[in-house]
C-alpha positions as CSV (number, residue, x, y, z in Angstrom):
1,X,0.0,0.0,0.0
2,X,1.3,3.4,-0.9
3,X,0.4,6.6,0.9
4,X,0.5,10.0,-0.9
5,X,0.7,13.2,1.0
6,X,-0.2,16.4,-0.9
7,X,1.2,19.3,1.1
8,X,4.5,19.0,3.1
9,X,4.0,21.8,5.6
10,X,3.8,21.4,9.3
11,X,1.0,18.9,9.4
12,X,1.8,17.0,6.2
13,X,5.5,16.8,7.1
14,X,4.7,15.6,10.6
15,X,2.4,12.9,9.3
16,X,5.0,11.8,6.7
17,X,7.8,11.6,9.3
18,X,5.7,9.8,11.9
19,X,4.4,7.2,9.5
20,X,7.8,6.6,8.0
21,X,9.2,5.9,11.5
22,X,6.4,3.4,12.0
23,X,7.0,1.7,8.8
24,X,10.8,1.4,9.5
25,X,10.1,0.1,13.0
26,X,7.8,-2.6,11.8
27,X,10.1,-3.5,8.9
28,X,7.5,-2.9,6.2
29,X,9.7,-0.8,3.9
30,X,9.4,-3.3,1.1
31,X,5.6,-3.2,1.0
32,X,4.7,0.4,2.0
33,X,5.9,3.6,0.5
34,X,5.2,7.3,1.1
35,X,5.1,9.8,-1.7
36,X,5.0,13.5,-0.9
37,X,4.5,16.6,-3.1
38,X,4.5,20.3,-2.2
39,X,4.6,23.3,-4.4
40,X,7.7,24.2,-2.4
41,X,9.9,21.4,-3.8
42,X,12.5,21.9,-1.0
43,X,10.0,20.7,1.6
44,X,9.3,17.4,-0.3
45,X,13.0,17.0,-1.0
46,X,13.9,17.3,2.7
47,X,11.3,14.6,3.6
48,X,12.6,12.3,0.8
49,X,15.9,12.1,2.6
50,X,14.1,9.9,5.2
51,X,13.7,6.1,4.6
52,X,10.6,5.0,2.6
53,X,9.7,8.5,1.6
54,X,10.0,9.7,-2.0
55,X,9.2,13.1,-3.6
56,X,6.6,12.9,-6.4
57,X,7.3,14.7,-9.6
58,X,4.0,16.5,-9.4
59,X,0.4,16.1,-8.3
60,X,-0.5,13.7,-11.1
61,X,2.5,11.5,-10.2
62,X,1.5,11.5,-6.5
63,X,-2.0,10.4,-7.3
64,X,-0.9,7.8,-9.8
65,X,1.5,6.1,-7.3
66,X,-0.7,6.3,-4.2
67,X,-3.5,4.1,-2.9
68,X,-4.4,6.6,-0.3
69,X,-4.0,10.4,-0.8
70,X,-3.9,12.6,2.2
71,X,-4.9,16.1,1.4
72,X,-2.8,18.2,3.8
73,X,-3.4,21.5,2.0
74,X,-5.1,24.6,3.5
75,X,-8.9,24.8,3.2
76,X,-8.7,27.9,1.1
77,X,-6.7,26.0,-1.5
78,X,-9.4,23.4,-2.1
79,X,-11.6,25.4,-4.6
80,X,-8.6,25.7,-6.9
81,X,-6.9,22.4,-6.2
82,X,-9.7,19.9,-6.2
83,X,-11.0,20.5,-9.8
84,X,-7.4,20.1,-10.9
85,X,-7.1,16.8,-9.0
86,X,-10.5,15.6,-10.4
87,X,-9.2,16.1,-13.9
88,X,-6.1,14.0,-13.1
89,X,-8.4,11.2,-11.7
90,X,-10.6,11.2,-14.8
91,X,-7.5,11.0,-17.0
92,X,-6.9,7.5,-15.7
93,X,-6.1,7.3,-12.0
94,X,-9.6,6.0,-11.2
95,X,-11.8,7.9,-8.7
96,X,-13.2,4.7,-7.2
97,X,-9.7,3.1,-6.8
98,X,-8.3,5.8,-4.6
99,X,-9.1,6.9,-1.0
100,X,-8.8,10.6,-0.2
101,X,-8.3,11.6,3.4
102,X,-8.8,15.4,4.0
103,X,-7.6,17.2,7.1
104,X,-9.2,20.5,6.1
105,X,-11.7,22.0,8.4
106,X,-15.1,22.7,6.9
107,X,-14.7,20.6,3.8
108,X,-17.5,18.0,3.9
109,X,-17.3,14.4,2.7
110,X,-20.1,14.8,0.2
111,X,-18.8,18.0,-1.3
112,X,-15.3,16.6,-1.7
113,X,-16.5,13.2,-3.0
114,X,-18.7,14.9,-5.6
115,X,-15.9,17.3,-6.6
116,X,-13.6,14.4,-7.2
117,X,-16.0,12.5,-9.3
118,X,-17.3,10.1,-6.7
119,X,-14.1,9.3,-5.0
120,X,-13.9,7.6,-1.6
121,X,-13.4,10.1,1.2
122,X,-12.4,10.1,4.8
123,X,-12.4,13.3,6.8
124,X,-9.8,13.7,9.6
125,X,-9.6,16.3,12.3
126,X,-6.0,16.2,13.7
127,X,-4.4,18.7,16.0
128,X,-1.0,20.3,16.0
129,X,0.6,17.9,18.6
130,X,0.9,15.4,15.8
131,X,4.2,17.3,15.3
132,X,5.6,15.7,18.4
133,X,3.8,12.4,18.1
134,X,1.1,13.2,20.6
135,X,-1.7,14.2,18.3
136,X,-5.4,13.5,18.6
137,X,-7.2,12.7,15.4
138,X,-10.9,12.0,14.8
139,X,-11.8,10.2,11.6
140,X,-15.2,10.2,9.8
141,X,-15.7,7.8,6.9
142,X,-17.7,8.2,3.8
143,X,-20.4,5.6,3.0
144,X,-18.3,3.7,0.5
145,X,-15.2,3.3,2.7
146,X,-14.4,-0.3,3.7
147,X,-13.1,-1.3,7.0
148,X,-9.7,-2.1,5.5
149,X,-9.5,1.3,3.8
150,X,-10.5,3.0,7.1
151,X,-7.9,1.0,9.0
152,X,-5.2,2.0,6.6
153,X,-5.9,5.7,7.2
154,X,-6.3,5.2,10.9
155,X,-2.9,3.5,11.0
156,X,-1.3,6.5,9.4
157,X,-2.7,9.0,11.9
158,X,-2.2,6.5,14.8
159,X,1.5,6.8,14.1
160,X,1.5,10.4,15.3
161,X,-0.9,10.1,18.3
162,X,-4.3,8.6,19.1
163,X,-7.3,8.2,16.8
164,X,-11.0,7.8,17.3
165,X,-13.8,7.2,14.8
166,X,-16.8,9.6,14.9
167,X,-19.7,10.5,12.6
168,X,-19.1,13.5,10.3
169,X,-21.7,15.6,12.2
170,X,-19.6,15.2,15.3
171,X,-16.5,16.8,13.7
172,X,-17.6,20.4,14.6
173,X,-17.5,19.3,18.3
174,X,-14.2,17.6,17.8
175,X,-12.8,20.9,16.4
176,X,-13.8,22.7,19.6
177,X,-12.6,20.0,22.0
178,X,-9.3,18.7,20.5
179,X,-8.7,20.5,17.2
180,X,-8.4,24.0,18.7
181,X,-7.8,23.2,22.3
182,X,-4.0,23.2,22.2
183,X,-4.4,27.0,21.9
184,X,-6.5,27.0,25.1
185,X,-3.9,25.0,26.9
186,X,-1.1,27.4,25.7
187,X,-3.1,30.3,27.1
188,X,-3.5,28.5,30.4
189,X,0.2,27.7,30.6
190,X,1.2,31.2,29.6
191,X,-0.8,32.5,32.6
192,X,1.0,30.1,34.8
193,X,4.4,31.1,33.4
194,X,3.7,34.8,33.8
195,X,2.5,34.3,37.3
196,X,5.6,32.3,38.2
197,X,7.9,35.0,36.9
198,X,5.9,37.6,38.8
199,X,6.5,35.6,42.0
200,X,10.3,35.3,41.5
201,X,10.8,32.3,39.3
202,X,13.0,32.4,36.1
203,X,11.0,32.2,32.9
204,X,12.8,28.9,32.1
205,X,11.8,27.3,35.4
206,X,8.3,28.6,35.3
207,X,7.8,27.2,31.8
208,X,9.1,23.8,32.8
209,X,6.9,23.8,35.9
210,X,3.8,24.7,33.9
211,X,4.3,22.4,31.0
212,X,5.3,19.3,33.0
213,X,2.4,19.8,35.5
214,X,0.0,20.1,32.6
215,X,1.5,17.0,30.9
216,X,1.3,15.0,34.1
217,X,-2.3,15.9,34.8
218,X,-3.2,14.9,31.3
219,X,-1.4,11.6,31.7
220,X,-3.3,10.9,34.9
221,X,-6.6,11.5,33.1
222,X,-5.6,9.1,30.3
223,X,-4.4,6.4,32.6
224,X,-7.3,6.5,35.1
225,X,-10.4,6.2,33.0
226,X,-12.5,4.9,35.8
227,X,-12.0,8.1,37.8
228,X,-13.9,11.2,36.9
229,X,-11.9,14.4,36.1
230,X,-13.9,16.1,38.8
231,X,-12.9,13.5,41.4
232,X,-9.3,14.0,40.4
233,X,-9.6,17.7,41.1
234,X,-11.2,17.1,44.5
235,X,-8.4,14.6,45.4
236,X,-5.9,17.4,44.9
237,X,-7.7,19.9,47.1
238,X,-7.0,19.4,50.8
239,X,-9.6,21.2,53.0
240,X,-8.2,24.6,54.0
241,X,-5.1,24.1,51.8
242,X,-3.5,26.2,49.0
243,X,-5.0,24.3,46.1
244,X,-8.6,24.8,47.2
245,X,-7.9,28.5,47.6
246,X,-6.8,28.6,44.0
247,X,-9.7,26.6,42.8
248,X,-12.2,28.9,44.5
249,X,-10.6,31.9,42.8
250,X,-11.0,30.1,39.4
251,X,-14.6,29.4,40.3
252,X,-15.2,33.1,41.1
253,X,-13.8,34.0,37.7
254,X,-16.2,31.5,35.9
255,X,-13.2,29.6,34.7
256,X,-15.1,26.5,33.5
257,X,-17.9,28.5,32.0
258,X,-15.4,30.6,30.1
259,X,-13.8,27.5,28.6
260,X,-17.3,26.2,27.7
261,X,-18.1,29.5,25.9
262,X,-14.8,29.3,24.0
263,X,-15.6,25.8,22.8
264,X,-19.1,26.9,21.8
265,X,-17.7,29.8,19.8
266,X,-15.3,27.4,18.1
267,X,-17.9,24.8,17.3
268,X,-20.3,27.5,15.8
269,X,-17.5,28.9,13.7
270,X,-16.7,25.4,12.4
271,X,-20.4,24.9,11.5
272,X,-20.4,28.2,9.5
273,X,-17.3,27.2,7.6
274,X,-18.8,23.9,6.4
275,X,-19.6,23.1,2.8
């Protein structure tokens, strides 16, 4: 099975590197290849220096050589790029023989499939931590996608983090919860870092304290699925202690409701972007 990645920017490049490492680790280099193409040839060339990755000559070459094509281009490029790709498929690549996986927000399965002449489509909503192998990706499959095809795409994104399957109408919520939430987490950590500096810590130490504590808390949530997040918070708060004092200040500032309003705004924007 060959994987094609159209777009070698931050997301496309991270996916290519992560999946290449997985292929090498499982010694499947003879049966799986990755082809990449980017309008900036230097990006594809840099990726092609890694094992099992090759730079495609152009978009047509990428499609011809790939069983699965991951569209890692920006949403605003779709109106121009998709008709061009559709023409390449109709020229012989075979729309029903390819699987297209799109990571673009707001580009629906039905719209993309129709625009590509009835191609098989999977929508993926990853987030930026795929760049460090800790991404969260939600996949929604088109009606004609087989379990084997879905599994192939899930394997690619599983190489750079965790994956779940959802219905397409759930992707707006996914955008608000995981797609955009790294930005929320960065704001939270920025506030911690600035507070640390204000109270005498070096910025370097405050950054480490904030990041590692956030990472550790997230790991505890992941590894203790039978314990509610609320219970974990309560367990940290000793009566009359320092943590409960801080939590009460957050409650007075409507911390949780503010986060919920942020998610709502993100979800509604995602819905308006859809086509």
